[in-house]
DSSP file (Angstrom, degrees, kcal/mol; ACC not computed):
  #  RESIDUE AA STRUCTURE BP1 BP2  ACC     N-H-->O    O-->H-N    N-H-->O    O-->H-N    TCO  KAPPA ALPHA  PHI   PSI    X-CA   Y-CA   Z-CA
    1    1 A M              0   0    0      0, 0.0     2,-0.5     0, 0.0     3,-0.0   0.000 360.0 360.0 360.0 139.6    0.0    0.0    0.0
    2    2 A N    >   -     0   0    0      1,-0.1     3,-1.6     2,-0.0     4,-0.1  -0.726 360.0-150.7 -86.1 124.2    1.2    3.5   -0.8
    3    3 A D  G >  S+     0   0    0     -2,-0.5     3,-0.5     1,-0.3    -1,-0.1   0.665  95.8  61.5 -66.1 -17.0    1.6    5.7    2.3
    4    4 A T  G >   +     0   0    0     33,-0.2     3,-1.7     1,-0.2    -1,-0.3   0.263  69.4 110.3 -92.4  12.2    0.9    8.8    0.1
    5    5 A A  G <   +     0   0    0     -3,-1.6    -1,-0.2     1,-0.3    -2,-0.1   0.813  69.4  61.9 -58.5 -31.6   -2.6    7.5   -0.7
    6    6 A E  G <  S+     0   0    0     -3,-0.5     2,-1.2     1,-0.2    -1,-0.3   0.773  93.9  68.0 -66.8 -23.9   -4.2   10.2    1.4
    7    7 A F  S <  S-     0   0    0     -3,-1.7    -1,-0.2    -4,-0.1     3,-0.1  -0.723  81.1-167.4 -95.0  85.1   -2.6   12.7   -0.9
    8    8 A K    >   -     0   0    0     -2,-1.2     3,-2.1     1,-0.1    22,-0.3  -0.354  32.7 -88.9 -73.8 152.4   -4.6   12.1   -4.0
    9    9 A I  T 3  S+     0   0    0      1,-0.3    22,-0.2    22,-0.1    -1,-0.1  -0.401 116.8  25.3 -61.3 130.9   -3.6   13.5   -7.4
   10   10 A G  T 3  S+     0   0    0     20,-2.9    -1,-0.3     1,-0.3     2,-0.2   0.317  87.9 139.8  96.5  -6.7   -5.2   16.9   -7.8
   11   11 A A    <   -     0   0    0     -3,-2.1    19,-2.1    19,-0.1     2,-0.4  -0.484  54.6-122.6 -70.2 137.6   -5.5   17.6   -4.0
   12   12 A R  E     -A   29   0A   0     17,-0.2    49,-1.8    -2,-0.2     2,-0.3  -0.677  37.5-176.5 -80.5 132.1   -4.7   21.1   -2.9
   13   13 A I  E     -AB  28  60A   0     15,-2.3    15,-1.9    -2,-0.4     2,-0.4  -0.873  20.9-148.4-130.2 160.5   -2.0   21.2   -0.2
   14   14 A K  E     -AB  27  59A   0     45,-3.1    45,-1.9    -2,-0.3     2,-0.4  -0.986  21.8-127.7-127.1 141.2   -0.2   23.8    2.0
   15   15 A I  E     - B   0  58A   0     11,-2.7    10,-1.8    -2,-0.4    43,-0.2  -0.743  25.2-126.5 -90.7 135.1    3.4   23.5    3.1
   16   16 A S    >   -     0   0    0     41,-3.0     3,-1.7    -2,-0.4     4,-0.2  -0.320  21.0-112.6 -76.6 159.8    4.1   23.7    6.8
   17   17 A S  G >  S+     0   0    0      1,-0.3     3,-1.5     7,-0.2     7,-0.2   0.694 111.0  76.1 -67.9 -17.5    6.7   26.2    8.3
   18   18 A A  G 3  S+     0   0    0      1,-0.3    -1,-0.3    38,-0.1    39,-0.1   0.680  80.9  70.6 -64.9 -18.2    8.8   23.2    9.3
   19   19 A A  G <  S-     0   0    0     -3,-1.7    -1,-0.3     1,-0.3    -2,-0.2   0.599 117.2 -97.1 -75.4 -12.3    9.8   22.9    5.6
   20   20 A G    X>  -     0   0    0     -3,-1.5     4,-2.0    -4,-0.2     3,-0.5  -0.333  38.0 -71.7 113.2 163.3   11.9   26.1    6.0
   21   21 A P  T 34 S+     0   0    0      0, 0.0    -1,-0.1     0, 0.0    -2,-0.1   0.808 124.1  58.0 -64.7 -31.3   11.4   29.8    5.3
   22   22 A R  T 34 S+     0   0    0      1,-0.2    -2,-0.1    -3,-0.1    -3,-0.0   0.852 120.0  27.3 -69.3 -33.4   11.6   29.5    1.5
   23   23 A L  T X4 S+     0   0    0     -3,-0.5     3,-2.1    -6,-0.1    -8,-0.2   0.613  87.7 128.5-103.6 -16.8    8.7   27.1    1.3
   24   24 A A  T 3< S-     0   0    0     -4,-2.0    -8,-0.2     1,-0.3    -7,-0.2  -0.116  82.4  -0.6 -49.0 132.7    6.7   28.0    4.4
   25   25 A S  T 3  S+     0   0    0    -10,-1.8    -1,-0.3     1,-0.2    -9,-0.1   0.489  93.3 140.2  69.5   7.0    3.0   28.6    3.7
   26   26 A K    <   -     0   0    0     -3,-2.1   -11,-2.7   -10,-0.1     2,-0.3  -0.440  38.6-146.9 -76.1 158.8    3.2   28.0    0.0
   27   27 A Q  E     +A   14   0A   0    -13,-0.2    18,-2.9    18,-0.1     2,-0.3  -0.865  26.5 141.8-126.0 157.3    0.4   26.2   -1.7
   28   28 A G  E     -AC  13  44A   0    -15,-1.9   -15,-2.3    -2,-0.3     2,-0.4  -0.924  41.8 -82.7-169.5-165.9    0.2   23.8   -4.6
   29   29 A I  E     -AC  12  43A   0     14,-2.3    14,-2.2    -2,-0.3     2,-0.4  -0.962  34.3-120.1-125.0 137.4   -1.3   20.7   -6.2
   30   30 A V  E     + C   0  42A   0    -19,-2.1   -20,-2.9    -2,-0.4    12,-0.3  -0.617  29.9 175.3 -74.2 128.8   -0.4   17.0   -5.7
   31   31 A I  E     -     0   0A   0     10,-2.6     2,-0.3    -2,-0.4    11,-0.2   0.454  57.1 -52.7-114.0  -4.2    0.7   15.5   -9.1
   32   32 A G  E     - C   0  41A   0      9,-1.2     9,-2.5   -24,-0.1    -1,-0.3  -0.967  65.1 -59.0 160.8-174.8    1.8   12.1   -7.9
   33   33 A S  E     - C   0  40A   0     -2,-0.3     7,-0.3     7,-0.2     5,-0.1  -0.654  46.9-125.0 -97.5 158.4    3.9   10.0   -5.5
   34   34 A G        -     0   0    0      5,-2.2    -1,-0.1     2,-0.4   -30,-0.1  -0.118  35.3 -87.8 -90.4-170.1    7.7   10.2   -5.2
   35   35 A R  S    S+     0   0    0      5,-0.1    -1,-0.0     3,-0.1    -2,-0.0   0.821 112.0  53.6 -70.7 -31.0   10.4    7.6   -5.5
   36   36 A Y  S >  S-     0   0    0      1,-0.1     3,-1.9     0, 0.0    -2,-0.4  -0.724  94.5-110.2-105.5 156.8   10.1    6.8   -1.7
   37   37 A P  T 3  S+     0   0    0      0, 0.0   -33,-0.2     0, 0.0    -3,-0.1   0.802 116.7  42.8 -54.5 -34.5    6.9    5.8    0.2
   38   38 A D  T 3  S+     0   0    0    -35,-0.1    17,-2.7   -34,-0.1     2,-0.3   0.326  94.3 103.2 -97.3   8.5    6.7    9.1    2.2
   39   39 A A  E <   - D   0  54A   0     -3,-1.9    -5,-2.2    15,-0.2     2,-0.4  -0.716  49.4-169.0 -93.3 141.8    7.5   11.3   -0.8
   40   40 A V  E     -CD  33  53A   0     13,-2.6    13,-2.3    -2,-0.3     2,-0.5  -0.996  15.8-138.7-129.5 133.3    4.9   13.4   -2.6
   41   41 A R  E     +CD  32  52A   0     -9,-2.5   -10,-2.6    -2,-0.4    -9,-1.2  -0.782  32.4 170.3 -90.9 129.4    5.4   15.2   -5.9
   42   42 A I  E     -CD  30  51A   0      9,-2.9     9,-3.2    -2,-0.5     2,-0.5  -0.949  30.8-141.6-136.4 156.9    3.7   18.6   -6.0
   43   43 A T  E     -C   29   0A   0    -14,-2.2   -14,-2.3    -2,-0.3     2,-0.1  -0.988  26.6-134.4-117.3 122.5    3.7   21.7   -8.2
   44   44 A L  E >   -C   28   0A   0     -2,-0.5     3,-2.2     5,-0.5   -16,-0.3  -0.408  33.8 -90.0 -72.5 147.7    3.6   25.0   -6.3
   45   45 A D  T 3  S+     0   0    0    -18,-2.9    -1,-0.1     1,-0.3   -18,-0.1  -0.373 116.1  15.0 -54.6 126.6    1.2   27.7   -7.4
   46   46 A G  T 3  S+     0   0    0      1,-0.3     2,-0.4    -2,-0.1    -1,-0.3   0.453 103.8 113.7  86.5   1.7    3.0   29.8  -10.0
   47   47 A S    <   -     0   0    0     -3,-2.2    -1,-0.3     1,-0.1    -4,-0.0  -0.833  51.8-160.3-109.1 145.4    5.7   27.3  -10.6
   48   48 A K  S    S+     0   0    0     -2,-0.4    -1,-0.1    -3,-0.1    -2,-0.0   0.773  75.5  60.8 -90.1 -30.2    6.4   25.4  -13.8
   49   49 A T  S    S-     0   0    0      1,-0.0    -5,-0.5    -5,-0.0     2,-0.1  -0.789  79.9-125.3-106.7 142.1    8.5   22.5  -12.3
   50   50 A P        -     0   0    0      0, 0.0     2,-0.3     0, 0.0    -7,-0.2  -0.389  20.0-155.7 -77.6 158.2    7.4   20.0   -9.7
   51   51 A I  E     -D   42   0A   0     -9,-3.2    -9,-2.9    -2,-0.1     2,-0.5  -0.888  12.0-128.9-127.6 163.1    9.2   19.4   -6.4
   52   52 A T  E     +D   41   0A   0     -2,-0.3     2,-0.3   -11,-0.2   -11,-0.2  -0.962  30.5 172.7-113.5 128.7    9.3   16.3   -4.1
   53   53 A L  E     -D   40   0A   0    -13,-2.3   -13,-2.6    -2,-0.5     2,-0.2  -0.941  37.6-102.3-132.1 156.0    8.7   16.8   -0.4
   54   54 A H  E >   -D   39   0A   0     -2,-0.3     3,-1.9   -15,-0.2   -15,-0.2  -0.536  35.3-121.1 -72.2 143.3    8.2   14.4    2.5
   55   55 A R  G >  S+     0   0    0    -17,-2.7     3,-1.6     1,-0.3    -1,-0.1   0.719 106.5  73.2 -60.8 -22.6    4.5   14.1    3.5
   56   56 A K  G 3  S+     0   0    0      1,-0.3    -1,-0.3   -18,-0.2   -38,-0.1   0.750  94.1  54.5 -66.5 -21.8    5.2   15.4    7.0
   57   57 A Y  G <  S+     0   0    0     -3,-1.9   -41,-3.0   -39,-0.1     2,-0.3   0.482 100.0  78.6 -84.7  -3.6    5.7   18.9    5.5
   58   58 A L  E <   +B   15   0A   0     -3,-1.6     2,-0.3   -43,-0.2   -43,-0.2  -0.779  49.0 172.9-112.0 148.4    2.3   18.9    3.8
   59   59 A S  E     -B   14   0A   0    -45,-1.9   -45,-3.1    -2,-0.3     2,-0.2  -0.971  42.5 -91.6-143.7 160.1   -1.3   19.4    5.0
   60   60 A F  E     -B   13   0A   0     -2,-0.3   -47,-0.3   -47,-0.2     2,-0.2  -0.478  46.4-110.8 -71.1 138.7   -4.5   19.7    3.1
   61   61 A E        -     0   0    0    -49,-1.8     2,-0.2    -2,-0.2   -49,-0.1  -0.484  36.4-110.0 -71.7 139.5   -5.5   23.3    2.2
   62   62 A E        -     0   0    0     -2,-0.2     2,-0.2     1,-0.1    -1,-0.1  -0.501  31.1-115.0 -72.2 136.6   -8.5   24.6    4.2
   63   63 A A              0   0    0     -2,-0.2    -1,-0.1     1,-0.1    -3,-0.0  -0.510 360.0 360.0 -71.3 134.8  -11.6   25.0    2.1
   64   64 A S              0   0    0     -2,-0.2    -1,-0.1    -3,-0.0    -2,-0.0   0.435 360.0 360.0 -91.2 360.0  -12.7   28.7    1.9
């Protein structure tokens, strides 16, 4: 079973401040799973290229 199953493709996410000042509070969309079980591939809003982050740095974006 894939540990990133809770982060479905297309889900809106927010990056926690624990990820560091450069990424803190940024938002994006899940585009897939990473190479490792706890890795998630995301594209940040306004970015062309995806990044991979550990799932502990991600949370679901609150619905407005």
